[in-house]
C-alpha positions in Angstrom: -97.3 -196.5 57.2 -95.3 -199.0 55.1 -92.0 -197.8 53.7 -90.7 -198.7 50.2 -87.1 -199.4 49.8 -85.0 -198.2 47.0 -84.6 -201.7 45.7 -88.4 -202.1 45.5 -88.9 -198.7 43.8 -86.3 -199.3 41.1 -88.3 -202.0 39.3 -91.4 -199.8 39.4 -89.5 -196.9 37.7 -88.1 -199.3 35.1 -91.6 -200.5 34.5 -93.0 -197.1 34.0 -90.1 -196.2 31.7 -90.8 -199.3 29.6 -94.5 -198.5 29.5 -93.8 -195.0 28.3 -91.5 -196.3 25.6 -94.2 -198.7 24.5 -96.8 -195.9 24.3 -94.4 -193.7 22.4 -93.9 -196.5 19.8 -97.6 -197.0 19.5 -98.2 -193.2 19.1 -95.4 -193.1 16.4 -97.1 -196.0 14.6 -100.4 -194.1 14.6 -99.0 -190.8 13.3 -96.6 -192.4 10.7 -99.2 -192.5 7.9 -100.1 -188.9 8.5 -96.5 -187.8 8.6 -95.7 -189.8 5.5 -98.6 -188.1 3.7 -97.5 -184.7 4.9 -94.0 -185.3 3.8 -94.9 -186.6 0.3 -97.7 -184.2 -0.6 -96.6 -181.0 1.3 -93.0 -180.9 2.4 -91.5 -182.4 -0.8 -93.5 -180.2 -3.2 -92.7 -177.1 -1.2 -88.9 -177.8 -1.3 -89.2 -178.8 -5.0 -91.0 -175.5 -5.8 -88.2 -173.5 -4.2 -85.6 -175.3 -6.3 -87.7 -174.9 -9.4 -88.0 -171.2 -8.9 -84.2 -170.9 -9.2 -84.0 -172.8 -12.6 -85.1 -172.2 -16.1 -87.4 -175.3 -15.9 -89.3 -176.0 -19.0 -91.8 -178.9 -18.9 -89.7 -180.8 -21.4 -86.0 -180.4 -22.1 -82.9 -179.5 -20.1 -83.0 -177.4 -16.9 -80.6 -174.6 -16.4 -79.7 -173.0 -13.0 -80.3 -169.2 -13.3 -80.4 -168.2 -9.6 -82.9 -165.3 -9.1 -83.4 -164.8 -12.8 -87.0 -165.8 -12.7 -87.7 -163.3 -9.9 -85.9 -160.5 -11.8 -87.9 -161.4 -15.0 -91.1 -161.2 -13.1 -90.5 -157.8 -11.6 -88.7 -156.1 -14.5 -89.8 -157.5 -17.9 -92.8 -159.8 -17.7 -95.8 -158.0 -19.2 -98.6 -159.8 -17.3 -97.1 -160.0 -13.8 -97.9 -156.6 -12.5 -101.4 -156.5 -14.0 -102.1 -159.9 -12.4 -100.8 -158.7 -9.0 -102.8 -155.5 -9.3 -106.0 -157.5 -10.2 -105.6 -159.7 -7.2 -105.2 -156.6 -5.0 -108.3 -155.0 -6.6 -110.3 -158.1 -6.1 -109.2 -158.4 -2.5 -110.0 -154.7 -1.7 -113.5 -155.1 -3.2 -114.3 -158.6 -2.2 -113.2 -158.7 1.5 -115.2 -155.7 2.9 -118.2 -156.4 0.7 -118.3 -160.0 1.8 -117.9 -159.1 5.4 -120.6 -156.4 5.4 -123.1 -158.5 3.5 -122.5 -161.7 5.6 -122.6 -159.8 8.9 -125.8 -158.0 7.8 -127.4 -161.3 7.0 -126.3 -162.7 10.3 -127.8 -159.8 12.2 -131.1 -160.1 10.2 -131.3 -163.8 10.9 -130.7 -163.5 14.7 -132.0 -165.7 17.4 -135.4 -164.0 17.5 -136.3 -164.5 13.9 -138.7 -167.3 13.1 -137.6 -169.7 10.4 -134.0 -168.5 10.6 -132.6 -172.1 10.1 -134.4 -172.3 6.7 -133.0 -168.9 5.7 -129.5 -169.8 6.8 -129.7 -173.0 4.7 -131.0 -171.0 1.7 -128.1 -168.5 1.9 -125.5 -171.3 2.4 -126.6 -173.3 -0.7 -124.3 -171.3 -3.1 -121.3 -172.2 -0.9 -121.8 -176.0 -1.5 -123.1 -175.7 -5.0 -120.5 -176.7 -7.6 -118.6 -173.7 -9.0 -119.2 -174.6 -12.6 -123.0 -174.6 -12.1 -122.8 -171.2 -10.4 -120.7 -169.7 -13.1 -123.0 -171.1 -15.9 -126.0 -169.5 -14.2 -124.2 -166.1 -13.9 -123.0 -166.2 -17.5 -126.5 -166.7 -18.7 -127.7 -163.8 -16.5 -125.0 -161.4 -17.7 -125.1 -162.1 -21.4 -126.3 -159.3 -23.7 -129.5 -161.4 -24.3 -129.6 -162.7 -20.7 -132.1 -162.2 -17.9 -130.8 -158.9 -16.5 -130.7 -157.2 -19.9 -134.1 -158.6 -20.8 -135.7 -157.3 -17.6 -134.2 -153.8 -17.8 -135.1 -153.6 -21.5 -138.7 -154.6 -20.9 -139.3 -152.6 -17.8 -137.2 -149.4 -18.4 -136.3 -149.6 -22.1 -132.7 -149.6 -20.9 -129.9 -151.7 -22.5 -127.2 -152.8 -20.1 -123.6 -153.0 -21.2 -121.9 -156.3 -22.0 -120.6 -156.7 -18.5 -118.2 -159.6 -19.2 -116.6 -157.9 -22.2 -116.1 -154.6 -20.5 -112.6 -154.1 -18.8 -114.1 -152.3 -15.8 -117.4 -154.1 -15.4 -115.8 -157.6 -15.8 -113.9 -157.4 -12.5 -117.0 -155.9 -10.7 -119.1 -158.9 -11.9 -116.4 -161.4 -10.7 -116.5 -159.7 -7.3 -120.3 -159.7 -7.1 -120.6 -163.3 -8.2 -117.9 -164.3 -5.6 -119.7 -162.4 -2.8 -123.0 -164.1 -3.7 -121.3 -167.5 -3.6 -119.2 -167.1 -0.5 -121.3 -164.9 1.8 -123.0 -167.9 3.4 -119.8 -169.3 5.0 -119.0 -166.1 6.9 -122.7 -165.6 7.7 -122.8 -168.9 9.6 -119.7 -167.9 11.6 -121.2 -164.5 12.5 -124.5 -166.3 13.4 -122.7 -168.5 15.8 -120.8 -165.6 17.3 -124.0 -163.5 17.7 -125.7 -166.4 19.5 -122.8 -166.5 22.0 -123.0 -162.8 22.9 -123.5 -162.3 26.7 -127.1 -161.3 27.1 -126.2 -159.5 30.4 -123.9 -157.1 28.6 -126.5 -156.4 25.9 -129.2 -155.9 28.5 -127.0 -153.5 30.5 -126.3 -151.5 27.4 -130.1 -151.2 26.7 -130.7 -150.1 30.3 -128.1 -147.4 29.8 -129.9 -146.2 26.7 -127.9 -147.7 23.9 -130.1 -148.0 20.8 -129.7 -148.6 17.0 -126.3 -147.7 15.5 -124.9 -146.7 18.9 -125.7 -150.2 20.2 -124.2 -151.9 17.2 -120.9 -149.9 17.0 -120.3 -149.5 20.7 -121.4 -152.8 22.0 -122.3 -155.5 19.5 -119.4 -155.0 17.1 -116.6 -154.9 19.8 -118.1 -158.2 21.2 -118.0 -159.7 17.7 -114.4 -158.5 16.9 -112.8 -161.9 17.3 -115.2 -163.3 14.7 -114.6 -160.3 12.5 -110.8 -160.8 12.8 -111.0 -164.5 11.9 -113.3 -164.0 8.9 -111.2 -161.0 7.7 -108.0 -163.0 7.8 -109.5 -166.1 6.1 -111.4 -164.2 3.5 -108.3 -162.1 2.6 -106.2 -165.3 2.2 -108.8 -166.9 0.0 -109.4 -163.8 -2.1 -105.6 -163.5 -2.9 -105.8 -167.1 -4.2 -108.9 -166.6 -6.3 -108.8 -168.6 -9.5 -112.0 -170.5 -10.4 -114.4 -167.5 -10.6 -112.4 -165.4 -13.2 -111.2 -168.6 -15.0 -114.7 -169.8 -15.6 -116.6 -166.5 -15.8 -114.3 -164.3 -18.0 -111.2 -166.5 -18.7 -109.1 -163.6 -17.3 -110.4 -161.2 -19.9 -111.1 -159.0 -21.6 -107.4 -158.7 -22.2 -106.0 -159.3 -18.8 -108.5 -157.2 -16.9 -109.5 -160.1 -14.6 -106.3 -162.1 -14.6 -105.4 -162.8 -11.0 -102.1 -164.1 -9.7 -103.1 -167.7 -9.3 -104.4 -167.8 -12.9 -101.2 -166.2 -14.0 -99.2 -168.9 -12.2 -101.4 -171.6 -13.8 -100.9 -170.2 -17.3 -97.1 -169.9 -16.9 -96.9 -173.5 -15.8 -99.4 -175.3 -18.0 -100.0 -173.1 -21.0 -96.5 -171.7 -21.6 -94.7 -174.6 -19.8 -92.5 -172.3 -17.8 -92.4 -174.2 -14.5 -89.6 -172.2 -12.9 -91.3 -168.9 -13.6 -94.6 -170.2 -12.2 -92.8 -171.4 -9.1 -91.2 -168.0 -8.6 -94.6 -166.2 -9.0 -96.1 -168.6 -6.5 -93.5 -167.7 -3.9 -94.0 -164.0 -4.6 -97.7 -164.5 -3.9 -96.9 -166.5 -0.8 -94.8 -163.7 0.5 -97.5 -161.1 -0.2 -100.1 -163.3 1.7 -97.8 -163.8 4.6 -97.0 -160.1 4.8 -100.7 -159.1 4.8 -101.6 -161.7 7.3 -98.8 -160.6 9.6 -100.0 -157.0 9.4 -103.5 -158.0 10.3 -102.2 -160.0 13.3 -100.2 -157.0 14.4 -103.1 -154.6 14.0 -105.6 -156.8 15.8 -104.1 -155.9 19.1 -105.7 -152.5 18.8 -109.3 -153.5 17.8 -110.0 -157.1 18.8 -111.4 -157.6 22.2 -111.3 -161.2 23.5 -112.8 -160.4 27.0 -116.0 -158.7 27.9 
């Protein structure tokens, strides 16, 4: 066995150190464009929005530092803040469970043993990739007093439906239904992938033990799907609290402010009333609500999510 002296090993260590530095410089060169984009388009706007929320910041004119005045105004005197927050909460409470139930039901119906399941999955996923404006135009035509729904019920049952989009209670329900129709395909594909990964040995053992129907689903299938259910619940909740396009295009936030969600409220304060500081404060309130709800879900998932068979 040949021995290596300290003098011979030192140049090798220096060579490895220089090679590591060269690789670090190369890596830094590769990630610099991404870091620059992240800084310019994410970090700087976030910091600026925090600063804006502490100012009376009109779109034009002088800015005045008012501390937490915008937050106090939101919680104590602004007439549309609490209705907008309530509407976002109502939309989330209706949309999230309905979306999950419908998408999971479709995934179970389109299981691995169903012929032509790929075509059906594409069919149900089409609304997800269809432009929002096109979807809303179709639903507006369906829900108009002289639209298809009213025409069918009038001809078949001599029943006239209410003007859904002009009714304070029905308008939110229609926004939820339209949103579920458009978004169910995304979660459906996630559940389809999760169902196809279920361990057949566990399912077969449950069948041998006599598990059938609802018992099989609630005691075996659903616990195995709990990681997918948790992921879809968190992501769907976050997206529902940020809903904007559906009520903006379908009802315009009306009638009155019956379908005015938080993001639409923020948009109006910033670009209609030119109150950038108030809009930034409302955005941070919404951020705090979303973070709080997400943290609660992560805390609760320890009790019902099973990551191992």
